[in-house]
DRENTORKOL-3810 file (N, C-alpha, C; in nm, 4 decimals):
REM DRENTORKOL-3810
@n.u->5.0267; n.v->9.9728; n.w->29.2746; ca.u->4.9283; ca.v->10.0412; ca.w->29.1938; c.u->4.8134; c.v->9.9479; c.w->29.1544
@n.u->4.8467; n.v->9.8248; n.w->29.1215; ca.u->4.7466; ca.v->9.7265; ca.w->29.0821; c.u->4.6527; c.v->9.6973; c.w->29.1992
@n.u->4.7070; n.v->9.6909; n.w->29.3186; ca.u->4.6254; ca.v->9.6629; ca.w->29.4375; c.u->4.5284; c.v->9.7788; c.w->29.4617
@n.u->4.5732; n.v->9.9008; n.w->29.4468; ca.u->4.4863; ca.v->10.0168; ca.w->29.4681; c.u->4.3717; c.v->10.0190; c.w->29.3680
@n.u->4.3994; n.v->9.9906; n.w->29.2432; ca.u->4.2954; ca.v->9.9868; ca.w->29.1401; c.u->4.1973; c.v->9.8733; c.w->29.1698
@n.u->4.2480; n.v->9.7595; n.w->29.2134; ca.u->4.1608; ca.v->9.6462; ca.w->29.2476; c.u->4.0693; c.v->9.6805; c.w->29.3636
@n.u->4.1217; n.v->9.7514; n.w->29.4633; ca.u->4.0407; ca.v->9.7908; ca.w->29.5782; c.u->3.9300; c.v->9.8870; c.w->29.5348
@n.u->3.9613; n.v->9.9806; n.w->29.4480; ca.u->3.8607; ca.v->10.0753; ca.w->29.3995; c.u->3.7532; c.v->10.0026; c.w->29.3193
@n.u->3.7909; n.v->9.9093; n.w->29.2343; ca.u->3.6941; ca.v->9.8343; ca.w->29.1538; c.u->3.6029; c.v->9.7518; c.w->29.2448
@n.u->3.6604; n.v->9.6868; n.w->29.3441; ca.u->3.5802; ca.v->9.6071; ca.w->29.4368; c.u->3.4871; c.v->9.6966; c.w->29.5175
@n.u->3.5326; n.v->9.8131; n.w->29.5578; ca.u->3.4488; ca.v->9.9063; ca.w->29.6332; c.u->3.3312; c.v->9.9556; c.w->29.5497
@n.u->3.3549; n.v->9.9900; n.w->29.4252; ca.u->3.2480; ca.v->10.0365; ca.w->29.3374; c.u->3.1485; c.v->9.9232; c.w->29.3120
@n.u->3.1987; n.v->9.8030; n.w->29.2932; ca.u->3.1098; ca.v->9.6885; ca.w->29.2711; c.u->3.0234; c.v->9.6616; c.w->29.3940
@n.u->3.0813; n.v->9.6685; n.w->29.5130; ca.u->3.0027; ca.v->9.6441; ca.w->29.6340; c.u->2.9019; c.v->9.7566; c.w->29.6579
@n.u->2.9353; n.v->9.8794; n.w->29.6221; ca.u->2.8395; ca.v->9.9891; ca.w->29.6314; c.u->2.7224; c.v->9.9649; c.w->29.5368
@n.u->2.7488; n.v->9.9216; n.w->29.4147; ca.u->2.6434; ca.v->9.8903; ca.w->29.3184; c.u->2.5530; c.v->9.7793; c.w->29.3711
@n.u->2.6114; n.v->9.6746; n.w->29.4283; ca.u->2.5328; ca.v->9.5629; ca.w->29.4820; c.u->2.4452; c.v->9.6104; c.w->29.5970
@n.u->2.4962; n.v->9.6953; n.w->29.6841; ca.u->2.4188; ca.v->9.7447; ca.w->29.7981; c.u->2.3012; c.v->9.8301; c.w->29.7513
@n.u->2.3225; n.v->9.9172; n.w->29.6548; ca.u->2.2145; ca.v->10.0012; ca.w->29.6025; c.u->2.1102; c.v->9.9151; c.w->29.5318
@n.u->2.1541; n.v->9.8192; n.w->29.4547; ca.u->2.0617; ca.v->9.7315; ca.w->29.3836; c.u->1.9802; c.v->9.6473; c.w->29.4821
@n.u->2.0430; n.v->9.5986; n.w->29.5876; ca.u->1.9708; ca.v->9.5212; ca.w->29.6883; c.u->1.8643; c.v->9.6071; c.w->29.7567
@n.u->1.8941; n.v->9.7333; n.w->29.7819; ca.u->1.7954; ca.v->9.8235; ca.w->29.8395; c.u->1.6758; c.v->9.8419; c.w->29.7483
@n.u->1.6989; n.v->9.8543; n.w->29.6190; ca.u->1.5890; ca.v->9.8686; ca.w->29.5235; c.u->1.5041; c.v->9.7417; c.w->29.5181
@n.u->1.5680; n.v->9.6270; n.w->29.5198; ca.u->1.4950; ca.v->9.5001; ca.w->29.5170; c.u->1.4126; c.v->9.4824; c.w->29.6439
@n.u->1.4672; n.v->9.5174; n.w->29.7582; ca.u->1.3945; ca.v->9.5051; ca.w->29.8846; c.u->1.2731; c.v->9.5984; c.w->29.8875
@n.u->1.2858; n.v->9.7176; n.w->29.8313; ca.u->1.1726; ca.v->9.8107; ca.w->29.8262; c.u->1.0604; c.v->9.7538; c.w->29.7395
@n.u->1.0956; n.v->9.6953; n.w->29.6242; ca.u->0.9942; ca.v->9.6339; ca.w->29.5382; c.u->0.9295; c.v->9.5130; c.w->29.6056
@n.u->1.0088; n.v->9.4352; n.w->29.6782; ca.u->0.9550; ca.v->9.3189; ca.w->29.7491; c.u->0.8577; c.v->9.3617; c.w->29.8575
@n.u->0.8917; n.v->9.4667; n.w->29.9295; ca.u->0.8028; ca.v->9.5163; ca.w->30.0344; c.u->0.6709; c.v->9.5662; c.w->29.9758
@n.u->0.6771; n.v->9.6380; n.w->29.8652; ca.u->0.5540; ca.v->9.6866; ca.w->29.8013; c.u->0.4687; c.v->9.5704; c.w->29.7516
@n.u->0.5317; n.v->9.4641; n.w->29.7046; ca.u->0.4566; ca.v->9.3496; ca.w->29.6530; c.u->0.3955; c.v->9.2661; c.w->29.7649
@n.u->0.4517; n.v->9.2707; n.w->29.8848; ca.u->0.4016; ca.v->9.1861; ca.w->29.9929; c.u->0.2936; c.v->9.2536; c.w->30.0763
@n.u->0.2665; n.v->9.3792; n.w->30.0525; ca.u->0.1649; ca.v->9.4518; ca.w->30.1289; c.u->0.0389; c.v->9.4643; c.w->30.0432
@n.u->-0.0673; n.v->9.3969; n.w->30.0862; ca.u->-0.1932; ca.v->9.3976; ca.w->30.0120; c.u->-0.3073; c.v->9.4304; c.w->30.1064
@n.u->-0.3648; n.v->9.5500; n.w->30.0963; ca.u->-0.4838; ca.v->9.5795; ca.w->30.1767; c.u->-0.6048; c.v->9.5051; c.w->30.1186
@n.u->-0.6957; n.v->9.4677; n.w->30.2064; ca.u->-0.8182; ca.v->9.4002; ca.w->30.1649; c.u->-0.9344; c.v->9.4677; c.w->30.2361
@n.u->-1.0032; n.v->9.5541; n.w->30.1640; ca.u->-1.1130; ca.v->9.6309; ca.w->30.2222; c.u->-1.2422; c.v->9.5503; c.w->30.2087
@n.u->-1.3123; n.v->9.5364; n.w->30.3210; ca.u->-1.4383; ca.v->9.4623; ca.w->30.3221; c.u->-1.5493; c.v->9.5542; c.w->30.3714
@n.u->-1.6625; n.v->9.5508; n.w->30.3020; ca.u->-1.7791; ca.v->9.6312; ca.w->30.3400; c.u->-1.8883; c.v->9.5364; c.w->30.3885
@n.u->-1.9380; n.v->9.5633; n.w->30.5077; ca.u->-2.0501; ca.v->9.4870; ca.w->30.5615; c.u->-2.1664; c.v->9.5833; c.w->30.5842
@n.u->-2.2880; n.v->9.5336; n.w->30.5665; ca.u->-2.4054; ca.v->9.6174; ca.w->30.5886; c.u->-2.5151; c.v->9.5337; c.w->30.6531
@n.u->-2.6034; n.v->9.6013; n.w->30.7204; ca.u->-2.7143; ca.v->9.5309; ca.w->30.7844; c.u->-2.8252; c.v->9.6281; c.w->30.8200
@n.u->-2.9403; n.v->9.5717; n.w->30.8559; ca.u->-3.0530; ca.v->9.6565; ca.w->30.8935; c.u->-3.1185; c.v->9.6086; c.w->31.0243
@n.u->-3.0457; n.v->9.5272; n.w->31.1010; ca.u->-3.1001; ca.v->9.4779; ca.w->31.2271; c.u->-2.9873; c.v->9.4665; c.w->31.3293
@n.u->-3.0133; n.v->9.5118; n.w->31.4511; ca.u->-2.9164; ca.v->9.5015; ca.w->31.5592; c.u->-2.9682; c.v->9.3993; c.w->31.6605
@n.u->-2.9061; n.v->9.2806; n.w->31.6657; ca.u->-2.9551; ca.v->9.1786; ca.w->31.7573; c.u->-2.9249; c.v->9.2087; c.w->31.9050
@n.u->-2.8321; n.v->9.2989; n.w->31.9315; ca.u->-2.7974; ca.v->9.3306; ca.w->32.0701; c.u->-2.9135; c.v->9.3951; c.w->32.1442
@n.u->-2.9816; n.v->9.4884; n.w->32.0802; ca.u->-3.0945; ca.v->9.5535; ca.w->32.1469; c.u->-3.2264; c.v->9.5315; c.w->32.0723
@n.u->-3.2297; n.v->9.4295; n.w->31.9864; ca.u->-3.3505; ca.v->9.3876; ca.w->31.9154; c.u->-3.4223; c.v->9.5058; c.w->31.8484
@n.u->-3.3446; n.v->9.5790; n.w->31.7653; ca.u->-3.4026; ca.v->9.6949; ca.w->31.6978; c.u->-3.3549; c.v->9.6997; c.w->31.5529
@n.u->-3.4279; n.v->9.7738; n.w->31.4738; ca.u->-3.3890; ca.v->9.7937; ca.w->31.3348; c.u->-3.2958; c.v->9.9134; c.w->31.3258
@n.u->-3.1794; n.v->9.8913; n.w->31.2707; ca.u->-3.0794; ca.v->9.9973; ca.w->31.2489; c.u->-3.0122; c.v->9.9712; c.w->31.1160
@n.u->-2.9840; n.v->10.0764; n.w->31.0466; ca.u->-2.9081; ca.v->10.0663; ca.w->30.9229; c.u->-2.7607; c.v->10.0847; c.w->30.9579
@n.u->-2.6782; n.v->9.9871; n.w->30.9220; ca.u->-2.5361; ca.v->9.9972; ca.w->30.9576; c.u->-2.4487; c.v->9.9592; c.w->30.8383
@n.u->-2.3378; n.v->10.0300; n.w->30.8271; ca.u->-2.2340; ca.v->10.0011; ca.w->30.7285; c.u->-2.1018; c.v->9.9940; c.w->30.8022
@n.u->-2.0252; n.v->9.8895; n.w->30.7771; ca.u->-1.8949; ca.v->9.8732; ca.w->30.8399; c.u->-1.7908; c.v->9.8551; c.w->30.7305
@n.u->-1.6891; n.v->9.9363; n.w->30.7334; ca.u->-1.5784; ca.v->9.9298; ca.w->30.6386; c.u->-1.4550; c.v->9.8890; c.w->30.7167
@n.u->-1.3963; n.v->9.7747; n.w->30.6831; ca.u->-1.2804; ca.v->9.7273; ca.w->30.7588; c.u->-1.1707; c.v->9.6790; c.w->30.6648
@n.u->-1.0481; n.v->9.6893; n.w->30.7122; ca.u->-0.9320; ca.v->9.6463; ca.w->30.6367; c.u->-0.8847; c.v->9.5137; c.w->30.6957
@n.u->-0.9029; n.v->9.4051; n.w->30.6220; ca.u->-0.8637; ca.v->9.2728; ca.w->30.6686; c.u->-0.7286; c.v->9.2294; c.w->30.6131
@n.u->-0.6685; n.v->9.3113; n.w->30.5306; ca.u->-0.5416; ca.v->9.2751; ca.w->30.4688; c.u->-0.4233; c.v->9.3230; c.w->30.5490
@n.u->-0.3086; n.v->9.3147; n.w->30.4871; ca.u->-0.1836; ca.v->9.3603; ca.w->30.5471; c.u->-0.1448; c.v->9.4892; c.w->30.4780
@n.u->-0.1287; n.v->9.5941; n.w->30.5540; ca.u->-0.0921; ca.v->9.7227; ca.w->30.4974; c.u->-0.2067; c.v->9.8214; c.w->30.5045
@n.u->-0.1746; n.v->9.9440; n.w->30.4805; ca.u->-0.2720; ca.v->10.0517; ca.w->30.4911; c.u->-0.3614; c.v->10.0564; c.w->30.3682
@n.u->-0.4906; n.v->10.0710; n.w->30.3918; ca.u->-0.5873; ca.v->10.0888; ca.w->30.2832; c.u->-0.6289; c.v->10.2349; c.w->30.2823
@n.u->-0.6183; n.v->10.2979; n.w->30.1692; ca.u->-0.6530; ca.v->10.4395; ca.w->30.1559; c.u->-0.7866; c.v->10.4509; c.w->30.0820
@n.u->-0.8899; n.v->10.4929; n.w->30.1512; ca.u->-1.0207; ca.v->10.5139; ca.w->30.0895; c.u->-1.0279; c.v->10.6611; c.w->30.0519
@n.u->-1.0298; n.v->10.6897; n.w->29.9245; ca.u->-1.0277; ca.v->10.8289; ca.w->29.8798; c.u->-1.1675; c.v->10.8893; c.w->29.8766
@n.u->-1.2640; n.v->10.8127; n.w->29.8278; ca.u->-1.4015; ca.v->10.8622; ca.w->29.8213; c.u->-1.4970; c.v->10.7494; c.w->29.8558
@n.u->-1.6137; n.v->10.7893; n.w->29.9042; ca.u->-1.7207; ca.v->10.6931; ca.w->29.9315; c.u->-1.8520; c.v->10.7656; c.w->29.9107
@n.u->-1.9408; n.v->10.7042; n.w->29.8380; ca.u->-2.0683; ca.v->10.7677; ca.w->29.8092; c.u->-2.1805; c.v->10.6690; c.w->29.8387
@n.u->-2.2777; n.v->10.7122; n.w->29.9148; ca.u->-2.3959; ca.v->10.6320; ca.w->29.9441; c.u->-2.5148; c.v->10.7038; c.w->29.8833
@n.u->-2.5841; n.v->10.6342; n.w->29.7931; ca.u->-2.7006; ca.v->10.6953; ca.w->29.7276; c.u->-2.8235; c.v->10.6115; c.w->29.7490
END
């Protein structure tokens, strides 16, 4: 009887450790992903020697960058 109770206690403890490790890994993954959005602009194109207005939005970081709105006035 003592062995059966010990096995159940060890099983519950290992289940708790596994669930807790999953939560910690999820937080670590969220902390290690940092998007870095960079905006570049210009008014000259050297390739064809002409004046052009250009805007470039690029993600230089690690992870997805979500741009919800953008307004040019």
